[in-house]
N, C-alpha and C positions, 0 to 999 in steps of 0.2 A: 912359618914360611908361606904356607898356603893362604893364610889370612892376609899377609902382606901382598901376595900376588893378586888376590881379589881386589884389595883396596887400590892397587896400582892400575888394574884393568878398568875399574869404575872411574878413577880419576882421568885416565886417558880418554875414555868415552865422553865424559863431561867436557873435557877441554876441547876435543874435536868439534863437539856440537856448538860450543860457545864461539869457536873460531869461524864457523860457517854462518853464524847469525849476522844479519845486517847491522851495521853501526846505527846508533840511536838517531844520528842526524841525517840518515839516508831518507830521501823523499819517498813517500808512500805512493807508488805508481798506480795503486788500485783506485785511488780517488781522482785521478786525472781523467778528464772527459775527452771523448772524440778519438779519431784515428789520425795518423800521420800520413800525408800524401805529398810527396815531393817537397818535404820540409815545412809544410803547412799543416797545422792542426785543424781538422775538419770537425765542426760541431753540427750535429744533425738536428734540424727542426722538423719533426715528423708531423705534429699537429699544432693547431693554434693554442694559445694560452701560455701558461707559465713554464719557463725552462731555466734551470740553474746548472751552470757548468763550472768546472775547476780546470785551470790551465797553469802552465809554468810561466814564470817571468821570462820575457824574451821570446815567447812563442809568437809565431805568426798565425793568425786565426782566420778561418773562413767559415761563415755560416752556409750550410747547404740545406735547401728546402726540398723535401721529397716530391711534393706535388707541383713544383715550379722549376722548369729547367733553367740552369745557370747560363746567362748569355753575356753579361757585362758586369764590370765593377762599377758600383755607383759611388763609393767613397773609400778612401784609403788614408790611414793615419794612426795616431796613437789612441789607445782605448782610454777615454775619459768619462767620468760620471755624467757630464752634461751632454755627451754626444748622443744624438738620436738619428738613426739612419732611416729615411723613408723608403718604403718598399716600392720599387719600380717593377714593371712587368718582366719577369724572368731575371731578376737582378740578384747579385751576390755581393756581400760586403766583406772587405778585408780590414783587419785590425792588427796592430802589434801590441802585445801586453808588456809594457815597459816597467810598470811599478806595481809592487804587491798591493792588494786591496780588493774590495768588492765593488763592482761597477754594474749599474743597471743598464739594460739596453732595450730598445724598442725597434722592431723591424716589421712594419705593417701590423698584422694581427698577432705577431709573436712578440713576447716580452719575457724578461727574467733578469738574472744576474750572472755575471762572469766573475768568479773568484780567482784572483791571480796570486799564486804562491811562489815563494823563492825556491830555486832549484840549486841544491848544494853540489850536485855532481854534474860533470859536463855532459852535453848531449852529443852522442856519436851514432852515426848510422852508415851502413853500407847501402849504396843505391846503384841500381842498374842504369845503363846509359839512357833509356827513355825517361826514367824518373829524374835523372840528373839534368836532362834537357829541359824538363818542365820546371825543375828547381831553379835553374838559371833564369828562366823567363819570369818566375814568380818572385824570387827572393833577391836577385842581383847579387850573388855571393862573390867573394874573391875566388877566382878560378886559379888554382895553384898547380902548375905543371912541375913535377919533380923528376923528370927525365933529364938527359944530358942535352948540351947545346945543339949537337948535330941532329938529334931526334926532333928537337923543337923546331929547328929551321926547316926540316923536311915537311912537317905538318903539325898543327896544334889547334886547340879550340880558340875561337875568337875571344879576345880580351884576356887570354891566359897570361899569367905572370910566371916566368921561369925561375925556379930556385932548385937546382939539382939536390937530390936527397942527401948526398954526401956533404953539401954545403949548408944545409938547412939549420943545423944547430948553431953555426957561427953567424947566421943572418936573421936570427929571431927578432932582433931589435927592429928590423924593417917591417915586421908584421904586428907590432904592438897595438896599432890602432884597430886591428881586427880581432883582438883577444876575446871580445864578447860578441862578435858578429859572425855571420855565416861564412864558412870556408869550404869550398869543394876542391878536393885533391884528386889528381889522376896521374897515372903513369902509362906504361905500355900495356900491362896486363893486370894490374892491381896489387902486385907484390911490393914495389917501392912506395906506392901511395899508402899502403898499410903501415909500413915503417914510419913514414912521415906523419901519419895521423897519430901514431903512438907517441912520437916525439912531441908533437904539438899539445896533445892532451896532458902529457907529463909536465909540460911547462905552463899549464894554466889556461890554455885556449878552451873555449866553452862550447862552440857550435861547429862540429866537424862532420863533413860528409865525405865518404871515401867511395870513389866510383869503381865498383867491382868490374872486372874484365877490362878496365882501362880503355885506352884509345882504340885498341883492336876491337873491343866490343862496340864502341861508338861507331866505328866504320861498318861493322856487321849490320847495324841498324840504319845505315845510309844517312847518318846525321851529318850536318855541315862541318867542314874543317877548312882551316886556312893553310895554303901551301907554304 
């Protein structure tokens, strides 16, 4: 009896450990370069010479140079092997990594490779209103308002599309073109937007940003609204 109990205990421990392990096809986030800022992956170019980075497919990428202040975008588009961005005074280049592969880049004295890897799990992030404001300016996402009609008519974010959270599951077909694109969700305080984000992620949507504190937090930061 005692031997059977010990065996059962060891089996339970082993089973619990195996259940908490990452599945084999989960991306190894430790190899991904840079930091996320308002939905953009920022890759730091600290000194001249060779730089090698790894990013996820679908990432929006910005190079940041420590010794040169960023003032303007000099080029925007899909990351291609043949693309070379010339360095202007105080310039920053934006790319979107659309296809897995390894791509060389040249940016003034800086050069190297960007390796684009497939991401099997969706990208989800909670963002505060100031970050959401920058995200809208940089990524032009679908802005999804999941409050009710009366709340929307009283005030809402510019270019927002209204789909109340209680109707969202029945209206997913209307969002199919955004399945692999950026969606920013908001409500009044962040509760309904969290429910909406969970629903979209469960239905295969890949790039979801949930505005924490909702429109109330947006107003607290004196950000623009439409009446």
